[in-house]
Biopython code that builds the backbone (N, CA, C, O; Angstrom):
import numpy as np
from Bio.PDB.StructureBuilder import StructureBuilder

atoms = [
    (1, "MET", "N", (123.580, 5.835, -106.724)),
    (1, "MET", "CA", (123.178, 6.718, -108.076)),
    (1, "MET", "C", (123.669, 6.016, -108.943)),
    (1, "MET", "O", (123.732, 6.607, -110.021)),
    (2, "ALA", "N", (124.203, 4.604, -108.960)),
    (2, "ALA", "CA", (124.326, 3.950, -110.116)),
    (2, "ALA", "C", (123.508, 2.935, -110.767)),
    (2, "ALA", "O", (123.748, 2.283, -111.783)),
    (3, "LEU", "N", (122.682, 2.925, -110.133)),
    (3, "LEU", "CA", (122.190, 2.324, -110.197)),
    (3, "LEU", "C", (120.231, 2.544, -110.395)),
    (3, "LEU", "O", (119.811, 3.502, -109.745)),
    (4, "ALA", "N", (119.153, 1.763, -111.190)),
    (4, "ALA", "CA", (118.320, 2.550, -111.932)),
    (4, "ALA", "C", (116.858, 1.816, -110.723)),
    (4, "ALA", "O", (116.021, 0.938, -110.933)),
    (5, "GLY", "N", (117.026, 2.352, -109.974)),
    (5, "GLY", "CA", (115.714, 2.200, -108.777)),
    (5, "GLY", "C", (115.805, 1.523, -107.216)),
    (5, "GLY", "O", (116.607, 0.704, -106.767)),
    (6, "ARG", "N", (114.932, 2.040, -106.736)),
    (6, "ARG", "CA", (115.426, 2.105, -105.213)),
    (6, "ARG", "C", (115.744, 0.396, -104.824)),
    (6, "ARG", "O", (116.832, -0.053, -104.464)),
    (7, "ALA", "N", (114.632, -0.276, -104.987)),
    (7, "ALA", "CA", (114.451, -1.692, -104.830)),
    (7, "ALA", "C", (115.739, -1.700, -105.580)),
    (7, "ALA", "O", (116.626, -1.843, -104.739)),
    (8, "LEU", "N", (116.267, -1.609, -106.814)),
    (8, "LEU", "CA", (117.486, -2.414, -106.880)),
    (8, "LEU", "C", (118.399, -2.476, -106.246)),
    (8, "LEU", "O", (118.917, -3.529, -105.875)),
    (9, "ARG", "N", (118.900, -1.030, -105.917)),
    (9, "ARG", "CA", (119.882, -0.515, -105.197)),
    (9, "ARG", "C", (120.155, -1.023, -103.736)),
    (9, "ARG", "O", (121.291, -1.142, -103.277)),
    (10, "LYS", "N", (118.703, -1.385, -102.874)),
    (10, "LYS", "CA", (118.263, -1.859, -101.707)),
    (10, "LYS", "C", (118.896, -2.989, -101.683)),
    (10, "LYS", "O", (119.655, -3.256, -100.751)),
    (11, "GLU", "N", (118.634, -4.026, -102.945)),
    (11, "GLU", "CA", (119.242, -5.389, -103.635)),
    (11, "GLU", "C", (120.912, -5.744, -103.168)),
    (11, "GLU", "O", (121.652, -6.428, -102.462)),
    (12, "VAL", "N", (120.822, -4.846, -104.027)),
    (12, "VAL", "CA", (122.688, -4.801, -104.758)),
    (12, "VAL", "C", (123.441, -4.719, -103.208)),
    (12, "VAL", "O", (124.199, -5.576, -102.755)),
    (13, "LEU", "N", (123.051, -3.551, -102.583)),
    (13, "LEU", "CA", (123.925, -2.785, -101.562)),
    (13, "LEU", "C", (123.936, -3.783, -100.315)),
    (13, "LEU", "O", (124.799, -3.938, -99.452)),
    (14, "HIS", "N", (122.328, -4.600, -100.548)),
    (14, "HIS", "CA", (122.731, -5.783, -99.310)),
    (14, "HIS", "C", (123.536, -6.454, -99.209)),
    (14, "HIS", "O", (124.131, -6.750, -98.173)),
    (15, "LEU", "N", (123.848, -7.104, -101.052)),
    (15, "LEU", "CA", (124.815, -8.172, -101.325)),
    (15, "LEU", "C", (126.225, -7.751, -101.032)),
    (15, "LEU", "O", (127.057, -8.413, -100.411)),
    (16, "LEU", "N", (126.373, -6.643, -101.526)),
    (16, "LEU", "CA", (128.058, -6.086, -101.322)),
    (16, "LEU", "C", (128.239, -5.974, -99.852)),
    (16, "LEU", "O", (129.366, -6.248, -99.440)),
    (17, "ALA", "N", (127.301, -5.606, -98.947)),
    (17, "ALA", "CA", (127.910, -5.848, -97.569)),
    (17, "ALA", "C", (127.920, -7.117, -97.429)),
    (17, "ALA", "O", (129.080, -7.464, -97.207)),
    (18, "ASP", "N", (127.388, -7.778, -97.441)),
    (18, "ASP", "CA", (127.299, -9.105, -97.155)),
    (18, "ASP", "C", (128.927, -9.881, -97.692)),
    (18, "ASP", "O", (129.427, -10.809, -97.056)),
    (19, "TYR", "N", (129.525, -9.324, -98.865)),
    (19, "TYR", "CA", (130.737, -9.934, -99.300)),
    (19, "TYR", "C", (131.717, -8.920, -98.618)),
    (19, "TYR", "O", (132.633, -9.348, -97.917)),
    (20, "LEU", "N", (131.470, -7.145, -98.883)),
    (20, "LEU", "CA", (132.008, -6.571, -97.495)),
    (20, "LEU", "C", (132.634, -7.100, -95.970)),
    (20, "LEU", "O", (133.733, -7.202, -95.426)),
    (21, "TRP", "N", (131.443, -7.320, -95.712)),
    (21, "TRP", "CA", (131.816, -8.037, -94.237)),
    (21, "TRP", "C", (132.659, -8.760, -93.761)),
    (21, "TRP", "O", (133.353, -8.719, -92.745)),
    (22, "LEU", "N", (132.439, -10.043, -95.334)),
    (22, "LEU", "CA", (133.203, -11.223, -94.953)),
    (22, "LEU", "C", (134.787, -11.378, -95.575)),
    (22, "LEU", "O", (135.612, -12.291, -95.595)),
    (23, "GLY", "N", (134.730, -9.473, -96.247)),
    (23, "GLY", "CA", (135.857, -9.062, -96.794)),
    (23, "GLY", "C", (136.578, -9.896, -97.766)),
    (23, "GLY", "O", (137.697, -10.401, -97.850)),
    (24, "ARG", "N", (135.391, -9.838, -98.540)),
    (24, "ARG", "CA", (135.296, -10.667, -99.965)),
    (24, "ARG", "C", (135.386, -9.540, -101.225)),
    (24, "ARG", "O", (134.598, -9.731, -102.150)),
    (25, "VAL", "N", (135.953, -8.815, -101.284)),
    (25, "VAL", "CA", (136.567, -7.731, -101.696)),
    (25, "VAL", "C", (136.426, -7.918, -103.610)),
    (25, "VAL", "O", (135.784, -7.199, -104.376)),
    (26, "ASP", "N", (137.130, -8.924, -103.879)),
    (26, "ASP", "CA", (137.148, -9.142, -104.997)),
    (26, "ASP", "C", (136.033, -9.747, -105.628)),
    (26, "ASP", "O", (135.991, -9.594, -106.849)),
    (27, "ASP", "N", (135.079, -10.425, -105.078)),
    (27, "ASP", "CA", (134.232, -10.651, -105.188)),
    (27, "ASP", "C", (132.643, -9.706, -105.499)),
    (27, "ASP", "O", (131.739, -10.113, -106.229)),
    (28, "ALA", "N", (132.641, -8.475, -104.780)),
    (28, "ALA", "CA", (132.477, -7.421, -104.929)),
    (28, "ALA", "C", (132.766, -6.884, -106.184)),
    (28, "ALA", "O", (131.958, -7.141, -107.076)),
    (29, "ILE", "N", (133.310, -6.498, -106.336)),
    (29, "ILE", "CA", (133.984, -6.142, -107.219)),
    (29, "ILE", "C", (133.872, -6.544, -108.496)),
    (29, "ILE", "O", (133.966, -5.713, -109.400)),
    (30, "THR", "N", (133.580, -8.340, -108.848)),
    (30, "THR", "CA", (133.282, -8.900, -109.527)),
    (30, "THR", "C", (131.848, -8.739, -110.017)),
    (30, "THR", "O", (131.556, -8.523, -111.193)),
    (31, "TYR", "N", (131.059, -8.850, -109.109)),
    (31, "TYR", "CA", (129.487, -8.812, -109.177)),
    (31, "TYR", "C", (129.314, -7.317, -109.569)),
    (31, "TYR", "O", (128.428, -7.011, -110.366)),
    (32, "LEU", "N", (130.173, -6.338, -109.007)),
    (32, "LEU", "CA", (128.791, -4.893, -109.713)),
    (32, "LEU", "C", (129.992, -4.625, -111.250)),
    (32, "LEU", "O", (129.893, -3.702, -112.058)),
    (33, "GLN", "N", (131.065, -5.761, -111.264)),
    (33, "GLN", "CA", (131.435, -5.639, -113.051)),
    (33, "GLN", "C", (130.096, -6.407, -114.014)),
    (33, "GLN", "O", (129.814, -6.059, -115.161)),
    (34, "HIS", "N", (129.682, -7.053, -113.557)),
    (34, "HIS", "CA", (128.912, -7.960, -114.095)),
    (34, "HIS", "C", (127.679, -7.911, -114.458)),
    (34, "HIS", "O", (127.142, -8.631, -115.298)),
    (35, "LEU", "N", (126.962, -6.644, -113.529)),
    (35, "LEU", "CA", (125.471, -6.236, -113.773)),
    (35, "LEU", "C", (125.588, -5.640, -115.062)),
    (35, "LEU", "O", (126.427, -5.142, -115.813)),
    (36, "SER", "N", (123.954, -6.006, -114.957)),
    (36, "SER", "CA", (123.936, -5.879, -116.323)),
    (36, "SER", "C", (122.881, -4.323, -116.692)),
    (36, "SER", "O", (122.081, -3.627, -116.068)),
    (37, "ALA", "N", (123.629, -4.362, -118.409)),
    (37, "ALA", "CA", (123.541, -2.526, -118.471)),
    (37, "ALA", "C", (121.764, -1.923, -117.803)),
    (37, "ALA", "O", (121.532, -0.977, -117.051)),
    (38, "ASP", "N", (120.649, -3.045, -118.535)),
    (38, "ASP", "CA", (119.019, -2.762, -117.613)),
    (38, "ASP", "C", (119.737, -2.297, -116.358)),
    (38, "ASP", "O", (119.763, -1.078, -116.187)),
    (39, "ARG", "N", (120.148, -2.839, -115.724)),
    (39, "ARG", "CA", (120.296, -2.553, -113.980)),
    (39, "ARG", "C", (120.859, -1.219, -113.670)),
    (39, "ARG", "O", (120.289, -0.614, -112.762)),
    (40, "ILE", "N", (122.100, -0.502, -114.377)),
    (40, "ILE", "CA", (122.503, 0.444, -114.432)),
    (40, "ILE", "C", (122.370, 2.255, -115.500)),
    (40, "ILE", "O", (122.441, 2.619, -116.673)),
    (41, "LYS", "N", (122.104, 2.994, -113.853)),
    (41, "LYS", "CA", (121.155, 3.992, -114.130)),
    (41, "LYS", "C", (122.818, 5.349, -114.416)),
    (41, "LYS", "O", (122.617, 6.495, -114.820)),
    (42, "SER", "N", (124.080, 4.875, -114.129)),
    (42, "SER", "CA", (125.212, 5.493, -114.195)),
    (42, "SER", "C", (126.049, 4.435, -114.515)),
    (42, "SER", "O", (125.924, 3.391, -113.874)),
    (43, "GLN", "N", (126.918, 4.523, -115.433)),
    (43, "GLN", "CA", (128.116, 3.687, -115.859)),
    (43, "GLN", "C", (129.266, 4.307, -115.307)),
    (43, "GLN", "O", (130.245, 3.566, -115.216)),
    (44, "GLN", "N", (129.411, 5.539, -114.892)),
    (44, "GLN", "CA", (130.198, 6.499, -114.589)),
    (44, "GLN", "C", (130.477, 6.387, -112.577)),
    (44, "GLN", "O", (131.442, 6.203, -111.835)),
    (45, "TRP", "N", (128.996, 6.628, -112.416)),
    (45, "TRP", "CA", (128.848, 6.149, -110.709)),
    (45, "TRP", "C", (129.820, 4.894, -110.204)),
    (45, "TRP", "O", (130.718, 4.879, -109.363)),
    (46, "LEU", "N", (129.151, 3.603, -111.261)),
    (46, "LEU", "CA", (129.519, 2.218, -110.933)),
    (46, "LEU", "C", (130.780, 2.343, -111.131)),
    (46, "LEU", "O", (131.304, 2.023, -110.065)),
    (47, "ASP", "N", (131.813, 2.705, -112.098)),
    (47, "ASP", "CA", (133.214, 2.957, -112.151)),
    (47, "ASP", "C", (134.021, 3.474, -110.862)),
    (47, "ASP", "O", (135.104, 3.094, -110.416)),
    (48, "GLN", "N", (133.181, 4.415, -110.434)),
    (48, "GLN", "CA", (133.919, 4.717, -109.480)),
    (48, "GLN", "C", (134.076, 4.020, -108.158)),
    (48, "GLN", "O", (135.054, 4.034, -107.411)),
    (49, "THR", "N", (132.453, 3.160, -107.957)),
    (49, "THR", "CA", (132.228, 2.617, -106.856)),
    (49, "THR", "C", (133.904, 1.643, -107.234)),
    (49, "THR", "O", (134.946, 2.102, -106.766)),
    (50, "VAL", "N", (133.934, 0.499, -107.987)),
    (50, "VAL", "CA", (134.390, -0.418, -108.679)),
    (50, "VAL", "C", (136.117, 0.540, -108.045)),
    (50, "VAL", "O", (136.455, 0.183, -106.916)),
    (51, "ASP", "N", (136.830, 1.356, -108.560)),
    (51, "ASP", "CA", (137.677, 1.989, -108.779)),
    (51, "ASP", "C", (138.273, 2.237, -107.335)),
    (51, "ASP", "O", (139.476, 2.196, -107.075)),
    (52, "TYR", "N", (137.253, 2.500, -106.430)),
    (52, "TYR", "CA", (137.299, 3.006, -104.694)),
    (52, "TYR", "C", (137.773, 1.634, -103.956)),
    (52, "TYR", "O", (138.626, 1.556, -103.072)),
    (53, "LEU", "N", (136.871, 0.360, -104.642)),
    (53, "LEU", "CA", (137.165, -1.031, -104.091)),
    (53, "LEU", "C", (138.826, -1.918, -104.067)),
    (53, "LEU", "O", (139.402, -2.654, -103.266)),
    (54, "GLN", "N", (139.074, -1.450, -105.172)),
    (54, "GLN", "CA", (140.123, -1.724, -106.043)),
    (54, "GLN", "C", (141.206, -0.814, -105.259)),
    (54, "GLN", "O", (142.116, -1.240, -104.547)),
    (55, "ARG", "N", (140.837, 0.833, -105.614)),
    (55, "ARG", "CA", (142.095, 1.134, -104.800)),
    (55, "ARG", "C", (142.348, 1.103, -103.277)),
    (55, "ARG", "O", (143.399, 1.529, -102.800)),
    (56, "HIS", "N", (141.227, 0.523, -102.438)),
    (56, "HIS", "CA", (141.062, 0.544, -101.193)),
    (56, "HIS", "C", (140.884, -0.951, -100.797)),
    (56, "HIS", "O", (140.440, -0.995, -99.649)),
    (57, "HIS", "N", (141.061, -2.144, -101.304)),
    (57, "HIS", "CA", (141.406, -2.993, -101.607)),
    (57, "HIS", "C", (142.064, -3.916, -100.322)),
    (57, "HIS", "O", (141.594, -4.938, -99.822)),
    (58, "GLU", "N", (143.136, -3.292, -100.022)),
    (58, "GLU", "CA", (144.358, -3.713, -99.197)),
    (58, "GLU", "C", (143.861, -3.361, -97.410)),
    (58, "GLU", "O", (144.201, -3.897, -96.355)),
    (59, "LYS", "N", (143.027, -2.344, -97.688)),
    (59, "LYS", "CA", (142.882, -1.842, -96.365)),
    (59, "LYS", "C", (141.404, -1.846, -95.622)),
    (59, "LYS", "O", (141.019, -1.386, -94.547)),
    (60, "ILE", "N", (140.595, -2.756, -96.948)),
    (60, "ILE", "CA", (139.572, -3.092, -96.226)),
    (60, "ILE", "C", (138.999, -4.899, -95.797)),
    (60, "ILE", "O", (138.676, -5.878, -96.470)),
    (61, "PRO", "N", (139.118, -4.586, -94.280)),
    (61, "PRO", "CA", (139.304, -6.109, -93.663)),
    (61, "PRO", "C", (137.896, -6.877, -93.608)),
    (61, "PRO", "O", (136.760, -6.439, -93.429)),
    (62, "CYS", "N", (138.283, -7.938, -93.786)),
    (62, "CYS", "CA", (137.490, -9.022, -92.497)),
    (62, "CYS", "C", (136.569, -8.495, -91.134)),
    (62, "CYS", "O", (136.967, -8.558, -89.971)),
    (63, "TYR", "N", (135.427, -8.036, -91.520)),
    (63, "TYR", "CA", (135.196, -7.286, -90.362)),
    (63, "TYR", "C", (134.378, -8.538, -89.707)),
    (63, "TYR", "O", (134.419, -8.550, -88.477)),
    (64, "ALA", "N", (133.607, -9.645, -90.352)),
    (64, "ALA", "CA", (133.440, -10.818, -89.253)),
    (64, "ALA", "C", (134.582, -11.540, -88.772)),
    (64, "ALA", "O", (134.312, -12.375, -87.908)),
    (65, "LEU", "N", (135.837, -11.434, -89.116)),
    (65, "LEU", "CA", (136.977, -11.951, -88.069)),
    (65, "LEU", "C", (136.923, -11.038, -87.633)),
    (65, "LEU", "O", (137.072, -11.060, -86.411)),
    (66, "ARG", "N", (136.768, -10.136, -88.057)),
    (66, "ARG", "CA", (137.125, -9.104, -86.391)),
    (66, "ARG", "C", (136.054, -8.913, -85.428)),
    (66, "ARG", "O", (136.224, -8.448, -84.301)),
    (67, "ARG", "N", (135.376, -9.142, -85.725)),
    (67, "ARG", "CA", (133.842, -9.370, -84.226)),
    (67, "ARG", "C", (134.484, -10.353, -83.513)),
    (67, "ARG", "O", (134.938, -10.196, -82.380)),
    (68, "ALA", "N", (134.549, -11.814, -84.443)),
    (68, "ALA", "CA", (135.074, -13.169, -84.047)),
    (68, "ALA", "C", (136.145, -13.172, -83.137)),
    (68, "ALA", "O", (136.315, -13.939, -82.189)),
    (69, "LEU", "N", (136.886, -12.196, -83.536)),
    (69, "LEU", "CA", (138.221, -11.643, -82.913)),
    (69, "LEU", "C", (138.395, -10.735, -81.502)),
    (69, "LEU", "O", (139.339, -10.476, -80.756)),
    (70, "GLY", "N", (136.890, -10.380, -81.552)),
    (70, "GLY", "CA", (136.820, -9.370, -80.205)),
    (70, "GLY", "C", (137.668, -8.254, -80.758)),
    (70, "GLY", "O", (138.651, -7.900, -80.107)),
    (71, "LEU", "N", (137.348, -7.613, -82.007)),
    (71, "LEU", "CA", (138.760, -6.513, -82.365)),
    (71, "LEU", "C", (137.847, -5.109, -82.771)),
    (71, "LEU", "O", (137.080, -5.419, -83.683)),
    (72, "ARG", "N", (137.725, -4.007, -82.475)),
    (72, "ARG", "CA", (136.868, -2.976, -83.108)),
    (72, "ARG", "C", (136.459, -2.935, -84.743)),
    (72, "ARG", "O", (137.078, -3.291, -85.746)),
    (73, "ASN", "N", (135.952, -2.706, -84.668)),
    (73, "ASN", "CA", (135.169, -2.583, -86.256)),
    (73, "ASN", "C", (134.584, -1.382, -86.425)),
    (73, "ASN", "O", (133.678, -1.289, -87.253)),
    (74, "SER", "N", (134.941, -0.402, -85.772)),
    (74, "SER", "CA", (134.667, 1.556, -86.216)),
    (74, "SER", "C", (135.650, 2.050, -86.084)),
    (74, "SER", "O", (136.715, 1.544, -85.732)),
    (75, "SER", "N", (135.320, 3.526, -86.458)),
    (75, "SER", "CA", (137.214, 4.220, -86.300)),
    (75, "SER", "C", (136.592, 5.433, -85.033)),
    (75, "SER", "O", (137.234, 6.481, -85.101)),
    (76, "ASN", "N", (135.493, 5.448, -83.946)),
    (76, "ASN", "CA", (135.113, 6.111, -82.645)),
    (76, "ASN", "C", (136.129, 6.083, -82.103)),
    (76, "ASN", "O", (136.168, 6.734, -81.060)),
    (77, "ARG", "N", (137.419, 5.339, -82.528)),
    (77, "ARG", "CA", (138.583, 6.003, -81.221)),
    (77, "ARG", "C", (139.358, 6.643, -81.797)),
    (77, "ARG", "O", (140.127, 7.389, -81.191)),
    (78, "GLY", "N", (139.364, 6.510, -83.248)),
    (78, "GLY", "CA", (140.360, 8.020, -84.078)),
    (78, "GLY", "C", (139.595, 9.008, -83.955)),
    (78, "GLY", "O", (140.143, 10.017, -83.513)),
    (79, "GLU", "N", (138.025, 9.113, -84.295)),
    (79, "GLU", "CA", (137.605, 9.885, -84.548)),
    (79, "GLU", "C", (137.503, 11.004, -83.577)),
    (79, "GLU", "O", (137.475, 12.185, -83.924)),
    (80, "LYS", "N", (137.428, 10.449, -81.924)),
    (80, "LYS", "CA", (137.248, 10.673, -81.058)),
    (80, "LYS", "C", (138.792, 11.740, -80.734)),
    (80, "LYS", "O", (138.821, 12.951, -80.519)),
    (81, "ALA", "N", (140.014, 10.705, -80.805)),
    (81, "ALA", "CA", (141.509, 11.433, -80.862)),
    (81, "ALA", "C", (141.031, 12.898, -81.861)),
    (81, "ALA", "O", (141.102, 14.057, -81.454)),
    (82, "ASN", "N", (140.711, 12.612, -82.763)),
    (82, "ASN", "CA", (140.363, 13.678, -83.580)),
    (82, "ASN", "C", (139.941, 15.166, -82.797)),
    (82, "ASN", "O", (140.423, 16.298, -82.739)),
    (83, "ASP", "N", (138.864, 14.520, -82.291)),
    (83, "ASP", "CA", (137.963, 15.841, -81.595)),
    (83, "ASP", "C", (138.977, 16.321, -80.433)),
    (83, "ASP", "O", (138.839, 17.467, -80.005)),
    (84, "ARG", "N", (139.903, 15.562, -79.951)),
    (84, "ARG", "CA", (140.042, 16.347, -78.686)),
    (84, "ARG", "C", (141.576, 17.127, -78.972)),
    (84, "ARG", "O", (142.292, 17.950, -78.401)),
    (85, "CYS", "N", (141.586, 16.204, -80.400)),
    (85, "CYS", "CA", (143.221, 17.425, -80.468)),
    (85, "CYS", "C", (142.741, 18.612, -81.512)),
    (85, "CYS", "O", (143.348, 19.664, -81.312)),
    (86, "VAL", "N", (141.932, 18.651, -82.412)),
    (86, "VAL", "CA", (141.361, 19.407, -83.143)),
    (86, "VAL", "C", (139.996, 20.575, -82.801)),
    (86, "VAL", "O", (140.029, 21.751, -83.162)),
    (87, "ALA", "N", (138.908, 19.974, -82.080)),
    (87, "ALA", "CA", (137.756, 20.276, -81.877)),
    (87, "ALA", "C", (138.321, 20.842, -80.715)),
    (87, "ALA", "O", (138.421, 22.051, -80.922)),
    (88, "ASP", "N", (138.819, 20.492, -79.378)),
    (88, "ASP", "CA", (138.923, 20.949, -77.994)),
    (88, "ASP", "C", (139.705, 22.401, -78.101)),
    (88, "ASP", "O", (139.631, 23.239, -77.202)),
    (89, "ARG", "N", (140.649, 22.639, -79.610)),
    (89, "ARG", "CA", (141.819, 23.159, -79.480)),
    (89, "ARG", "C", (140.884, 24.672, -80.431)),
    (89, "ARG", "O", (141.084, 25.885, -80.373)),
    (90, "GLN", "N", (140.200, 24.115, -80.969)),
    (90, "GLN", "CA", (139.970, 25.514, -82.560)),
    (90, "GLN", "C", (138.103, 25.432, -82.086)),
    (90, "GLN", "O", (137.568, 26.487, -81.748)),
    (91, "LYS", "N", (137.291, 24.161, -82.113)),
    (91, "LYS", "CA", (136.461, 24.579, -82.939)),
    (91, "LYS", "C", (135.609, 25.745, -81.764)),
    (91, "LYS", "O", (135.235, 26.916, -81.842)),
    (92, "HIS", "N", (135.560, 24.305, -80.338)),
    (92, "HIS", "CA", (135.266, 25.197, -78.998)),
    (92, "HIS", "C", (136.056, 26.082, -78.383)),
    (92, "HIS", "O", (136.382, 25.701, -77.259)),
    (93, "LYS", "N", (136.628, 27.466, -78.805)),
    (93, "LYS", "CA", (137.509, 28.226, -78.330)),
    (93, "LYS", "C", (137.187, 29.690, -79.722)),
    (93, "LYS", "O", (137.648, 30.829, -79.801)),
    (94, "GLY", "N", (136.147, 28.869, -80.665)),
    (94, "GLY", "CA", (136.268, 29.941, -81.670)),
    (94, "GLY", "C", (137.205, 30.338, -82.619)),
    (94, "GLY", "O", (137.181, 31.250, -83.446)),
    (95, "MET", "N", (138.198, 29.323, -82.298)),
    (95, "MET", "CA", (139.249, 29.694, -83.215)),
    (95, "MET", "C", (138.825, 28.684, -84.901)),
    (95, "MET", "O", (138.067, 27.714, -84.935)),
    (96, "SER", "N", (139.383, 29.136, -85.818)),
    (96, "SER", "CA", (139.451, 28.456, -87.201)),
    (96, "SER", "C", (141.192, 28.829, -87.807)),
    (96, "SER", "O", (142.023, 29.477, -87.171)),
    (97, "GLY", "N", (141.348, 28.348, -88.878)),
    (97, "GLY", "CA", (142.795, 28.554, -89.454)),
    (97, "GLY", "C", (142.676, 28.092, -90.576)),
    (97, "GLY", "O", (141.534, 27.948, -91.012)),
    (98, "SER", "N", (144.123, 27.616, -91.608)),
    (98, "SER", "CA", (144.158, 27.056, -92.803)),
    (98, "SER", "C", (144.421, 26.033, -92.713)),
    (98, "SER", "O", (144.906, 25.736, -91.622)),
    (99, "SER", "N", (144.288, 24.978, -93.673)),
    (99, "SER", "CA", (144.638, 23.652, -93.145)),
    (99, "SER", "C", (146.157, 23.412, -92.636)),
    (99, "SER", "O", (146.577, 22.722, -91.707)),
    (100, "ASP", "N", (146.674, 24.036, -93.355)),
    (100, "ASP", "CA", (148.338, 23.888, -93.056)),
    (100, "ASP", "C", (148.515, 24.159, -91.083)),
    (100, "ASP", "O", (149.001, 23.422, -90.225)),
    (101, "GLY", "N", (147.997, 25.265, -91.005)),
    (101, "GLY", "CA", (147.871, 25.720, -89.478)),
    (101, "GLY", "C", (146.725, 24.607, -89.002)),
    (101, "GLY", "O", (146.946, 24.783, -87.804)),
    (102, "SER", "N", (145.968, 23.882, -89.003)),
    (102, "SER", "CA", (145.279, 22.954, -88.803)),
    (102, "SER", "C", (146.165, 21.882, -88.637)),
    (102, "SER", "O", (146.555, 21.704, -87.483)),
    (103, "THR", "N", (146.583, 21.117, -89.514)),
    (103, "THR", "CA", (147.519, 19.875, -89.206)),
    (103, "THR", "C", (148.311, 20.116, -88.733)),
    (103, "THR", "O", (148.556, 19.044, -88.180)),
    (104, "ARG", "N", (149.921, 21.519, -88.096)),
    (104, "ARG", "CA", (150.277, 21.332, -87.643)),
    (104, "ARG", "C", (149.922, 21.533, -86.267)),
    (104, "ARG", "O", (150.707, 20.944, -85.524)),
    (105, "LEU", "N", (148.733, 22.354, -85.481)),
    (105, "LEU", "CA", (148.414, 21.904, -84.318)),
    (105, "LEU", "C", (148.124, 20.573, -84.073)),
    (105, "LEU", "O", (148.408, 20.063, -82.989)),
    (106, "THR", "N", (147.573, 19.941, -84.988)),
    (106, "THR", "CA", (146.684, 18.607, -84.944)),
    (106, "THR", "C", (148.076, 17.893, -84.095)),
    (106, "THR", "O", (148.267, 17.410, -82.979)),
    (107, "SER", "N", (148.954, 18.162, -85.431)),
    (107, "SER", "CA", (150.631, 17.242, -84.798)),
    (107, "SER", "C", (151.214, 17.481, -83.802)),
    (107, "SER", "O", (151.673, 16.635, -83.035)),
    (108, "THR", "N", (151.300, 19.175, -83.626)),
    (108, "THR", "CA", (151.715, 18.780, -82.172)),
    (108, "THR", "C", (151.151, 18.602, -81.139)),
    (108, "THR", "O", (151.780, 18.414, -80.097)),
    (109, "THR", "N", (149.821, 18.620, -81.197)),
    (109, "THR", "CA", (149.010, 17.937, -79.969)),
    (109, "THR", "C", (149.082, 16.849, -79.776)),
    (109, "THR", "O", (149.129, 16.415, -78.625)),
    (110, "THR", "N", (149.109, 16.157, -80.725)),
    (110, "THR", "CA", (149.484, 14.834, -80.773)),
    (110, "THR", "C", (150.830, 14.415, -80.386)),
    (110, "THR", "O", (151.001, 13.509, -79.570)),
    (111, "LEU", "N", (151.485, 14.844, -80.767)),
    (111, "LEU", "CA", (152.612, 14.632, -80.252)),
    (111, "LEU", "C", (152.809, 14.829, -78.653)),
    (111, "LEU", "O", (153.824, 14.421, -78.088)),
    (112, "LEU", "N", (151.458, 15.674, -77.780)),
    (112, "LEU", "CA", (152.218, 16.101, -76.645)),
    (112, "LEU", "C", (151.286, 15.056, -75.957)),
    (112, "LEU", "O", (151.663, 14.416, -74.975)),
    (113, "ARG", "N", (150.089, 14.917, -76.502)),
    (113, "ARG", "CA", (149.615, 13.658, -75.682)),
    (113, "ARG", "C", (149.791, 12.298, -75.661)),
    (113, "ARG", "O", (149.041, 11.565, -75.016)),
    (114, "ASN", "N", (150.762, 11.875, -76.342)),
    (114, "ASN", "CA", (151.144, 10.759, -76.484)),
    (114, "ASN", "C", (152.587, 10.547, -76.280)),
    (114, "ASN", "O", (153.288, 9.857, -77.020)),
    (115, "HIS", "N", (152.992, 11.185, -75.226)),
    (115, "HIS", "CA", (154.417, 12.090, -75.030)),
    (115, "HIS", "C", (155.781, 11.408, -75.819)),
    (115, "HIS", "O", (156.503, 10.450, -75.542)),
    (116, "GLU", "N", (155.756, 12.557, -77.124)),
    (116, "GLU", "CA", (156.682, 11.673, -77.834)),
    (116, "GLU", "C", (157.039, 12.571, -78.164)),
    (116, "GLU", "O", (157.935, 12.269, -78.952)),
    (117, "CYS", "N", (156.946, 13.886, -78.101)),
    (117, "CYS", "CA", (157.981, 15.200, -78.015)),
    (117, "CYS", "C", (159.712, 15.063, -78.050)),
    (117, "CYS", "O", (160.414, 15.996, -78.438)),
    (118, "ASP", "N", (160.181, 13.959, -77.656)),
    (118, "ASP", "CA", (161.732, 13.872, -77.120)),
    (118, "ASP", "C", (161.969, 12.881, -79.197)),
    (118, "ASP", "O", (162.330, 13.104, -80.352)),
    (119, "ARG", "N", (161.500, 11.979, -78.413)),
    (119, "ARG", "CA", (161.961, 11.296, -80.173)),
    (119, "ARG", "C", (161.583, 11.792, -81.235)),
    (119, "ARG", "O", (162.030, 11.627, -82.370)),
    (120, "TRP", "N", (160.563, 12.551, -80.794)),
    (120, "TRP", "CA", (159.849, 13.448, -82.412)),
    (120, "TRP", "C", (161.412, 14.353, -82.830)),
    (120, "TRP", "O", (162.081, 14.104, -83.833)),
    (121, "CYS", "N", (161.730, 15.351, -81.857)),
    (121, "CYS", "CA", (162.632, 15.944, -81.915)),
    (121, "CYS", "C", (163.767, 15.487, -82.032)),
    (121, "CYS", "O", (164.548, 16.228, -82.628)),
    (122, "GLN", "N", (164.301, 14.176, -81.552)),
    (122, "GLN", "CA", (165.873, 13.568, -81.724)),
    (122, "GLN", "C", (165.765, 13.066, -83.112)),
    (122, "GLN", "O", (166.733, 13.453, -83.767)),
    (123, "ASP", "N", (164.815, 12.237, -83.900)),
    (123, "ASP", "CA", (164.607, 11.944, -84.445)),
    (123, "ASP", "C", (164.259, 12.822, -86.226)),
    (123, "ASP", "O", (163.865, 12.150, -87.179)),
]
sb = StructureBuilder()
sb.init_structure("model")
sb.init_model(0)
sb.init_chain("A")
sb.init_seg("    ")
for serial, (resi, resn, name, xyz) in enumerate(atoms, 1):
    if name == "N":
        sb.init_residue(resn, " ", resi, " ")
    sb.init_atom(name, np.array(xyz, "f"), 0.0, 1.0, " ", f" {name:<3s}", serial, name[0])
structure = sb.get_structure()
């Protein structure tokens, strides 16, 4: 959305992916901040992207290192756990609820699945 043209977007995304795969978030931010004005279609979108990278800098790992160490680079386990906690109880049984109710149901189900009820009640 920030860049002027599909070919440019593809080029920039490829370079950003390389930086981020190696955990070089600062380099990715610097690259985006130094794009020439003729390459930018929407400065607002570019600023939002840079802001996102700055806010999440500490949470963006070096994916290449994780792969080399045999660690996971996906969130599918977390998403599956969420599916088991929420979807099994609500979506697949025709239930609906408020955000607060869903959060409470998910928290309770997670406590039960992780066998943490006693510790949670005590602490």
